[in-house]
C-alpha positions as a LaTeX table, in Angstrom:
\begin{tabular}{lrrr}
\hline
Residue & $x$ (\AA) & $y$ (\AA) & $z$ (\AA) \\
\hline
Unk1 & $-18.19$ & $-50.98$ & $-15.61$ \\
Unk2 & $-18.67$ & $-50.02$ & $-11.95$ \\
Unk3 & $-17.71$ & $-46.61$ & $-10.64$ \\
Unk4 & $-18.15$ & $-44.71$ & $-7.40$ \\
Unk5 & $-19.57$ & $-41.23$ & $-7.87$ \\
Unk6 & $-21.38$ & $-38.46$ & $-6.04$ \\
Unk7 & $-24.11$ & $-36.17$ & $-7.40$ \\
Unk8 & $-24.04$ & $-33.70$ & $-4.52$ \\
Unk9 & $-21.54$ & $-32.57$ & $-1.93$ \\
Unk10 & $-21.74$ & $-33.96$ & 1.56 \\
Unk11 & $-20.55$ & $-36.72$ & 3.87 \\
Unk12 & $-19.39$ & $-40.21$ & 2.89 \\
Unk13 & $-23.03$ & $-41.26$ & 2.44 \\
Unk14 & $-23.23$ & $-39.34$ & $-0.88$ \\
Unk15 & $-20.87$ & $-41.87$ & $-2.49$ \\
Unk16 & $-22.70$ & $-44.51$ & $-4.49$ \\
Unk17 & $-21.76$ & $-47.31$ & $-6.89$ \\
Unk18 & $-23.08$ & $-46.84$ & $-10.42$ \\
Unk19 & $-22.71$ & $-48.42$ & $-13.84$ \\
Unk20 & $-20.98$ & $-46.39$ & $-16.54$ \\
Unk21 & $-19.72$ & $-46.84$ & $-20.08$ \\
Unk22 & $-16.11$ & $-47.96$ & $-20.35$ \\
Unk23 & $-14.10$ & $-44.89$ & $-21.42$ \\
Unk24 & $-11.84$ & $-44.84$ & $-24.44$ \\
Unk25 & $-8.50$ & $-43.01$ & $-24.25$ \\
Unk26 & $-8.16$ & $-39.82$ & $-26.25$ \\
Unk27 & $-5.00$ & $-38.45$ & $-27.88$ \\
Unk28 & $-2.07$ & $-38.68$ & $-25.50$ \\
Unk29 & $-4.03$ & $-40.81$ & $-23.03$ \\
Unk30 & $-4.26$ & $-44.42$ & $-21.91$ \\
Unk31 & $-7.07$ & $-46.39$ & $-20.31$ \\
Unk32 & $-6.23$ & $-48.67$ & $-17.39$ \\
Unk33 & $-7.97$ & $-51.74$ & $-15.99$ \\
Unk34 & $-7.77$ & $-50.69$ & $-12.36$ \\
Unk35 & $-6.45$ & $-53.16$ & $-9.79$ \\
Unk36 & $-6.23$ & $-50.73$ & $-6.86$ \\
Unk37 & $-7.12$ & $-47.08$ & $-6.30$ \\
Unk38 & $-5.50$ & $-44.96$ & $-3.62$ \\
Unk39 & $-7.61$ & $-43.03$ & $-1.12$ \\
Unk40 & $-6.32$ & $-39.51$ & $-0.43$ \\
Unk41 & $-7.45$ & $-36.59$ & 1.69 \\
Unk42 & $-8.03$ & $-34.64$ & $-1.53$ \\
Unk43 & $-10.79$ & $-37.16$ & $-2.36$ \\
Unk44 & $-12.56$ & $-36.21$ & 0.86 \\
Unk45 & $-12.27$ & $-32.53$ & $-0.01$ \\
Unk46 & $-13.66$ & $-33.20$ & $-3.48$ \\
Unk47 & $-16.67$ & $-35.01$ & $-2.00$ \\
Unk48 & $-17.37$ & $-32.52$ & 0.78 \\
Unk49 & $-16.28$ & $-29.18$ & $-0.70$ \\
Unk50 & $-15.95$ & $-29.61$ & $-4.47$ \\
Unk51 & $-12.15$ & $-29.41$ & $-4.46$ \\
Unk52 & $-11.00$ & $-29.74$ & $-8.09$ \\
Unk53 & $-14.44$ & $-30.93$ & $-9.20$ \\
Unk54 & $-15.29$ & $-29.52$ & $-12.65$ \\
Unk55 & $-18.93$ & $-30.61$ & $-12.49$ \\
Unk56 & $-21.40$ & $-33.12$ & $-11.06$ \\
Unk57 & $-21.81$ & $-36.07$ & $-11.05$ \\
Unk58 & $-18.15$ & $-36.74$ & $-10.34$ \\
Unk59 & $-16.03$ & $-39.87$ & $-9.89$ \\
Unk60 & $-13.27$ & $-39.13$ & $-7.33$ \\
Unk61 & $-9.82$ & $-40.66$ & $-7.08$ \\
Unk62 & $-6.37$ & $-39.42$ & $-8.08$ \\
Unk63 & $-4.21$ & $-42.54$ & $-8.33$ \\
Unk64 & $-4.46$ & $-46.10$ & $-9.59$ \\
Unk65 & $-2.44$ & $-49.16$ & $-10.33$ \\
Unk66 & $-3.39$ & $-51.68$ & $-12.96$ \\
Unk67 & $-2.76$ & $-52.87$ & $-16.49$ \\
Unk68 & $-3.03$ & $-50.68$ & $-19.55$ \\
Unk69 & $-6.20$ & $-51.55$ & $-21.42$ \\
Unk70 & $-5.68$ & $-49.36$ & $-24.51$ \\
Unk71 & $-3.46$ & $-46.51$ & $-25.67$ \\
Unk72 & $-4.74$ & $-43.42$ & $-27.45$ \\
Unk73 & $-3.39$ & $-41.75$ & $-30.59$ \\
Unk74 & 0.13 & $-40.43$ & $-30.21$ \\
Unk75 & 1.12 & $-42.67$ & $-27.31$ \\
Unk76 & 4.25 & $-44.60$ & $-28.27$ \\
Unk77 & 6.13 & $-45.37$ & $-25.04$ \\
Unk78 & 3.38 & $-47.39$ & $-23.35$ \\
Unk79 & 1.62 & $-50.56$ & $-24.47$ \\
Unk80 & $-1.49$ & $-52.55$ & $-23.70$ \\
Unk81 & $-1.01$ & $-55.09$ & $-20.91$ \\
Unk82 & 1.76 & $-53.14$ & $-19.19$ \\
Unk83 & 1.56 & $-52.90$ & $-15.40$ \\
Unk84 & 1.58 & $-49.25$ & $-14.36$ \\
Unk85 & 0.80 & $-46.73$ & $-11.67$ \\
Unk86 & $-0.89$ & $-43.52$ & $-12.72$ \\
Unk87 & $-1.86$ & $-40.10$ & $-11.43$ \\
Unk88 & $-5.30$ & $-39.09$ & $-12.68$ \\
Unk89 & $-7.35$ & $-35.90$ & $-12.70$ \\
Unk90 & $-10.21$ & $-37.78$ & $-11.04$ \\
Unk91 & $-12.05$ & $-40.92$ & $-12.02$ \\
Unk92 & $-9.85$ & $-43.43$ & $-10.19$ \\
Unk93 & $-12.72$ & $-44.99$ & $-8.20$ \\
Unk94 & $-13.69$ & $-47.14$ & $-11.18$ \\
Unk95 & $-12.96$ & $-50.44$ & $-12.88$ \\
Unk96 & $-11.44$ & $-48.55$ & $-15.82$ \\
Unk97 & $-9.74$ & $-45.16$ & $-15.52$ \\
Unk98 & $-8.23$ & $-42.80$ & $-18.08$ \\
Unk99 & $-4.98$ & $-40.94$ & $-17.49$ \\
Unk100 & $-2.69$ & $-38.68$ & $-19.46$ \\
Unk101 & 0.23 & $-40.77$ & $-20.69$ \\
Unk102 & 2.72 & $-38.31$ & $-19.17$ \\
Unk103 & 1.42 & $-39.20$ & $-15.69$ \\
Unk104 & 1.50 & $-42.99$ & $-16.23$ \\
Unk105 & 4.55 & $-44.77$ & $-14.82$ \\
Unk106 & 5.59 & $-48.38$ & $-15.60$ \\
Unk107 & 6.08 & $-50.23$ & $-12.32$ \\
Unk108 & 9.70 & $-50.93$ & $-11.41$ \\
Unk109 & 10.87 & $-54.52$ & $-11.42$ \\
Unk110 & 9.70 & $-56.31$ & $-8.29$ \\
Unk111 & 7.01 & $-53.77$ & $-7.40$ \\
Unk112 & 3.52 & $-55.30$ & $-7.52$ \\
Unk113 & 0.17 & $-53.71$ & $-8.24$ \\
Unk114 & $-0.80$ & $-53.39$ & $-4.58$ \\
Unk115 & 2.37 & $-51.50$ & $-3.72$ \\
Unk116 & 2.12 & $-49.60$ & $-7.00$ \\
Unk117 & $-1.14$ & $-48.00$ & $-5.95$ \\
Unk118 & 0.58 & $-46.35$ & $-2.99$ \\
Unk119 & 3.09 & $-44.54$ & $-5.20$ \\
Unk120 & 1.64 & $-41.98$ & $-7.66$ \\
Unk121 & 0.77 & $-39.15$ & $-5.23$ \\
Unk122 & 2.41 & $-40.01$ & $-1.91$ \\
Unk123 & 5.96 & $-40.86$ & $-2.91$ \\
Unk124 & 6.63 & $-38.08$ & $-5.49$ \\
Unk125 & 5.09 & $-35.61$ & $-3.03$ \\
Unk126 & 7.38 & $-36.74$ & $-0.21$ \\
Unk127 & 10.44 & $-36.82$ & $-2.45$ \\
Unk128 & 9.76 & $-33.34$ & $-3.84$ \\
Unk129 & 9.10 & $-31.87$ & $-0.40$ \\
Unk130 & 12.46 & $-33.04$ & 0.88 \\
Unk131 & 14.72 & $-32.82$ & $-2.13$ \\
Unk132 & 13.26 & $-30.48$ & $-4.76$ \\
Unk133 & 11.55 & $-27.81$ & $-2.65$ \\
Unk134 & 12.93 & $-28.36$ & 0.86 \\
Unk135 & 16.49 & $-29.02$ & $-0.37$ \\
Unk136 & 17.42 & $-31.08$ & 2.66 \\
Unk137 & 21.12 & $-31.36$ & 3.55 \\
Unk138 & 22.86 & $-34.01$ & 5.64 \\
Unk139 & 22.67 & $-33.52$ & 9.42 \\
Unk140 & 19.78 & $-31.04$ & 9.20 \\
Unk141 & 16.84 & $-31.41$ & 11.58 \\
Unk142 & 13.35 & $-31.90$ & 10.15 \\
Unk143 & 9.86 & $-31.40$ & 11.60 \\
Unk144 & 6.95 & $-33.15$ & 9.84 \\
Unk145 & 3.25 & $-32.64$ & 10.53 \\
Unk146 & 0.81 & $-35.57$ & 10.12 \\
Unk147 & 3.72 & $-37.95$ & 10.60 \\
Unk148 & 1.60 & $-41.12$ & 10.60 \\
Unk149 & $-0.22$ & $-40.56$ & 7.31 \\
Unk150 & 0.83 & $-41.83$ & 3.90 \\
Unk151 & 3.03 & $-38.86$ & 3.02 \\
Unk152 & 4.29 & $-38.64$ & 6.60 \\
Unk153 & 5.35 & $-42.28$ & 6.56 \\
Unk154 & 7.32 & $-41.78$ & 3.35 \\
Unk155 & 8.84 & $-38.54$ & 4.64 \\
Unk156 & 10.17 & $-40.16$ & 7.79 \\
Unk157 & 11.96 & $-42.88$ & 5.85 \\
Unk158 & 13.23 & $-40.55$ & 3.10 \\
Unk159 & 14.53 & $-37.98$ & 5.59 \\
Unk160 & 16.55 & $-40.65$ & 7.38 \\
Unk161 & 17.88 & $-41.94$ & 4.06 \\
Unk162 & 18.93 & $-38.36$ & 3.17 \\
Unk163 & 21.08 & $-38.20$ & 6.31 \\
Unk164 & 18.90 & $-35.98$ & 8.49 \\
Unk165 & 20.41 & $-35.32$ & 11.90 \\
Unk166 & 17.05 & $-35.75$ & 13.62 \\
Unk167 & 13.51 & $-36.28$ & 12.35 \\
Unk168 & 10.64 & $-35.02$ & 14.52 \\
Unk169 & 6.98 & $-35.76$ & 13.86 \\
Unk170 & 3.64 & $-34.43$ & 15.07 \\
Unk171 & 0.53 & $-36.62$ & 15.36 \\
Unk172 & $-2.85$ & $-36.54$ & 17.07 \\
Unk173 & $-2.71$ & $-39.69$ & 19.22 \\
Unk174 & $-0.37$ & $-41.97$ & 21.12 \\
Unk175 & $-1.16$ & $-44.86$ & 18.75 \\
Unk176 & $-0.08$ & $-42.75$ & 15.79 \\
Unk177 & 3.08 & $-41.74$ & 17.62 \\
Unk178 & 4.02 & $-45.39$ & 18.11 \\
Unk179 & 3.41 & $-46.06$ & 14.42 \\
Unk180 & 5.53 & $-43.07$ & 13.31 \\
Unk181 & 8.43 & $-44.09$ & 15.56 \\
Unk182 & 8.66 & $-47.27$ & 13.51 \\
Unk183 & 9.06 & $-45.29$ & 10.29 \\
Unk184 & 12.18 & $-43.23$ & 10.73 \\
Unk185 & 11.17 & $-40.67$ & 13.35 \\
Unk186 & 13.47 & $-39.98$ & 16.29 \\
Unk187 & 10.83 & $-38.28$ & 18.42 \\
Unk188 & 7.09 & $-37.77$ & 17.92 \\
Unk189 & 4.95 & $-35.16$ & 19.67 \\
Unk190 & 1.25 & $-35.70$ & 20.31 \\
Unk191 & $-0.84$ & $-32.56$ & 19.87 \\
Unk192 & 1.24 & $-29.62$ & 21.05 \\
Unk193 & 4.76 & $-29.35$ & 19.67 \\
Unk194 & 6.03 & $-25.77$ & 19.66 \\
Unk195 & 7.69 & $-25.82$ & 23.09 \\
Unk196 & 8.57 & $-29.49$ & 22.70 \\
Unk197 & 10.54 & $-28.82$ & 19.50 \\
Unk198 & 12.52 & $-26.05$ & 21.17 \\
Unk199 & 13.29 & $-28.33$ & 24.10 \\
Unk200 & 14.36 & $-31.22$ & 21.84 \\
Unk201 & 16.71 & $-28.95$ & 19.88 \\
Unk202 & 18.16 & $-27.12$ & 22.90 \\
Unk203 & 16.26 & $-23.99$ & 21.92 \\
Unk204 & 17.57 & $-23.86$ & 18.36 \\
Unk205 & 14.58 & $-25.06$ & 16.35 \\
Unk206 & 14.58 & $-27.15$ & 13.16 \\
Unk207 & 16.16 & $-26.48$ & 9.79 \\
Unk208 & 13.28 & $-27.76$ & 7.66 \\
Unk209 & 9.58 & $-28.11$ & 8.47 \\
Unk210 & 6.86 & $-29.67$ & 6.30 \\
Unk211 & 3.24 & $-28.77$ & 6.99 \\
Unk212 & 0.06 & $-30.27$ & 5.52 \\
Unk213 & $-2.32$ & $-28.91$ & 8.15 \\
Unk214 & $-2.36$ & $-25.11$ & 7.89 \\
Unk215 & $-4.00$ & $-22.60$ & 10.22 \\
Unk216 & $-2.58$ & $-22.36$ & 13.73 \\
Unk217 & $-0.47$ & $-25.45$ & 13.06 \\
Unk218 & 1.26 & $-23.59$ & 10.25 \\
Unk219 & 1.98 & $-20.64$ & 12.51 \\
Unk220 & 3.38 & $-22.82$ & 15.28 \\
Unk221 & 5.46 & $-24.72$ & 12.71 \\
Unk222 & 6.91 & $-21.45$ & 11.44 \\
Unk223 & 7.74 & $-20.51$ & 15.02 \\
Unk224 & 9.61 & $-23.83$ & 15.39 \\
Unk225 & 12.21 & $-22.99$ & 12.74 \\
Unk226 & 15.85 & $-22.30$ & 13.48 \\
Unk227 & 17.59 & $-19.25$ & 12.06 \\
Unk228 & 17.56 & $-19.49$ & 8.24 \\
Unk229 & 15.05 & $-22.33$ & 8.48 \\
Unk230 & 12.69 & $-23.34$ & 5.64 \\
Unk231 & 9.03 & $-24.27$ & 5.81 \\
Unk232 & 7.19 & $-26.01$ & 2.96 \\
Unk233 & 3.39 & $-25.93$ & 3.11 \\
Unk234 & 1.68 & $-28.63$ & 1.05 \\
Unk235 & $-1.89$ & $-28.79$ & 2.31 \\
Unk236 & $-4.65$ & $-27.37$ & 4.47 \\
Unk237 & $-6.06$ & $-30.45$ & 6.17 \\
Unk238 & $-7.46$ & $-28.31$ & 8.96 \\
Unk239 & $-9.59$ & $-26.35$ & 6.44 \\
Unk240 & $-8.57$ & $-23.07$ & 8.11 \\
Unk241 & $-8.60$ & $-19.70$ & 6.39 \\
Unk242 & $-5.62$ & $-19.33$ & 4.03 \\
Unk243 & $-2.57$ & $-18.21$ & 5.96 \\
Unk244 & $-0.49$ & $-15.16$ & 5.24 \\
Unk245 & 3.06 & $-14.48$ & 6.32 \\
Unk246 & 5.26 & $-11.50$ & 5.63 \\
Unk247 & 8.39 & $-9.56$ & 6.51 \\
Unk248 & 7.57 & $-9.25$ & 10.20 \\
Unk249 & 7.68 & $-13.03$ & 10.64 \\
Unk250 & 10.42 & $-13.86$ & 8.15 \\
Unk251 & 13.03 & $-11.12$ & 8.22 \\
Unk252 & 14.34 & $-11.20$ & 11.81 \\
Unk253 & 15.68 & $-14.75$ & 11.56 \\
Unk254 & 15.94 & $-15.11$ & 7.77 \\
Unk255 & 13.16 & $-17.66$ & 7.35 \\
Unk256 & 11.84 & $-18.96$ & 4.03 \\
Unk257 & 8.37 & $-20.29$ & 3.16 \\
Unk258 & 7.52 & $-22.30$ & 0.05 \\
Unk259 & 4.57 & $-24.31$ & $-1.19$ \\
Unk260 & 4.01 & $-27.48$ & $-3.18$ \\
Unk261 & 1.17 & $-29.35$ & $-4.89$ \\
Unk262 & 1.66 & $-32.60$ & $-6.77$ \\
Unk263 & $-1.55$ & $-31.96$ & $-8.72$ \\
Unk264 & $-0.42$ & $-28.47$ & $-9.62$ \\
Unk265 & 2.91 & $-29.82$ & $-10.85$ \\
Unk266 & 1.15 & $-32.50$ & $-12.91$ \\
Unk267 & $-0.83$ & $-29.78$ & $-14.69$ \\
Unk268 & 1.91 & $-27.18$ & $-15.08$ \\
Unk269 & 5.02 & $-29.27$ & $-15.73$ \\
Unk270 & 4.40 & $-33.01$ & $-16.23$ \\
Unk271 & 7.97 & $-33.48$ & $-17.43$ \\
Unk272 & 9.25 & $-32.29$ & $-14.05$ \\
Unk273 & 6.79 & $-34.64$ & $-12.36$ \\
Unk274 & 8.14 & $-37.58$ & $-14.36$ \\
Unk275 & 11.69 & $-36.75$ & $-13.29$ \\
Unk276 & 10.70 & $-36.53$ & $-9.62$ \\
Unk277 & 8.55 & $-39.66$ & $-9.82$ \\
Unk278 & 11.28 & $-41.74$ & $-11.45$ \\
Unk279 & 13.74 & $-40.81$ & $-8.69$ \\
Unk280 & 11.12 & $-41.42$ & $-6.02$ \\
Unk281 & 10.15 & $-44.82$ & $-7.40$ \\
Unk282 & 13.79 & $-45.89$ & $-7.28$ \\
Unk283 & 13.67 & $-45.58$ & $-3.49$ \\
Unk284 & 10.95 & $-48.24$ & $-3.42$ \\
Unk285 & 12.72 & $-50.51$ & $-5.88$ \\
Unk286 & 15.94 & $-50.40$ & $-3.82$ \\
Unk287 & 14.13 & $-50.92$ & $-0.51$ \\
Unk288 & 14.78 & $-47.48$ & 0.97 \\
Unk289 & 11.06 & $-46.79$ & 1.36 \\
Unk290 & 8.08 & $-49.02$ & 1.96 \\
Unk291 & 4.57 & $-47.64$ & 2.27 \\
Unk292 & 2.46 & $-49.97$ & 4.41 \\
Unk293 & $-1.14$ & $-50.49$ & 3.33 \\
Unk294 & $-3.05$ & $-50.42$ & 6.60 \\
Unk295 & $-6.58$ & $-50.99$ & 5.27 \\
Unk296 & $-8.28$ & $-52.14$ & 2.06 \\
Unk297 & $-11.84$ & $-51.51$ & 0.94 \\
Unk298 & $-13.95$ & $-52.36$ & $-2.11$ \\
Unk299 & $-15.74$ & $-49.93$ & $-4.40$ \\
Unk300 & $-18.94$ & $-50.78$ & $-2.53$ \\
Unk301 & $-17.34$ & $-49.79$ & 0.79 \\
Unk302 & $-15.58$ & $-46.63$ & $-0.40$ \\
Unk303 & $-17.70$ & $-44.61$ & 2.04 \\
Unk304 & $-16.16$ & $-46.60$ & 4.90 \\
Unk305 & $-12.68$ & $-45.66$ & 3.67 \\
Unk306 & $-13.68$ & $-41.98$ & 3.67 \\
Unk307 & $-15.17$ & $-42.31$ & 7.15 \\
Unk308 & $-11.97$ & $-43.88$ & 8.47 \\
Unk309 & $-9.70$ & $-41.27$ & 6.91 \\
Unk310 & $-11.95$ & $-38.44$ & 8.10 \\
Unk311 & $-11.78$ & $-39.79$ & 11.67 \\
Unk312 & $-8.05$ & $-38.92$ & 11.72 \\
Unk313 & $-7.34$ & $-42.29$ & 13.32 \\
Unk314 & $-5.89$ & $-44.01$ & 10.24 \\
Unk315 & $-2.19$ & $-44.56$ & 9.60 \\
Unk316 & $-0.24$ & $-45.43$ & 6.48 \\
Unk317 & $-2.07$ & $-45.87$ & 3.18 \\
Unk318 & $-5.71$ & $-46.76$ & 2.47 \\
Unk319 & $-6.63$ & $-48.51$ & $-0.79$ \\
Unk320 & $-9.71$ & $-49.53$ & $-2.72$ \\
Unk321 & $-9.39$ & $-53.03$ & $-4.13$ \\
Unk322 & $-11.05$ & $-52.94$ & $-7.53$ \\
Unk323 & $-11.07$ & $-55.42$ & $-10.43$ \\
Unk324 & $-8.29$ & $-57.77$ & $-11.41$ \\
Unk325 & $-6.70$ & $-57.54$ & $-7.96$ \\
\hline
\end{tabular}
């Protein structure tokens, strides 16, 4: 089978297509004939910095859609030929991928393989940020960083569906702002946002803020909260030094800060992930959320997908079109 791997860390040019033996599923696992693989920012971090890479060479990729090829010992609730979406621990940039059965989800009725590939990381992340960790309540105001990305697109739609009073987004360009405004956002700020948020909320600030950027963006997001506001940090796309926050910042106005990682949840509590994912997938099946695929690539052009995502000009979801698509 074909895979995309890297043998050293570096830019997109280190990705190369290779031939590998088709893997067999172990106990509690399934193998999947991959139709599509999602491209995520974590894949770029793996390639450039070794994020969650246990050793080299390494095949990146955290999510796939496809048909189950084989089930391993002990797997009873899944069957060969079933159309599924799956969260993997790597290895998704391949014609056949292996995943733990607990992170393999049968596709809801009416959801195809192309749409299915957009679901395993983006949608459960967005749902958990709003409902499980952020605990959004009707009429609350929400501020979302990276509003035009995959998670940002889902967050805008989910926040509106949850009854948010106003949904504000932050992006890096006017084109991204226009895109985000079509996905549930009431107002989108380009670049700077701290003063703009205060102005939009008559000086009050927002009730809930979701930050995937880190660094100075995190600090300005914290400063944009209303009294008793909550901030959920779920990434460090800016690759800044890890942030710290303490009593001086939180106590005067009763602020709260939390964190979330879909990969961490998959490792620590896959049962909780399944619960969140099943609820999240329902929002696609009932039409509440759609995640537009804005670009497709092949395994041979995976480096181009990484280049596009790294340029910070992409919107929506990027996919690799693999076999059987």
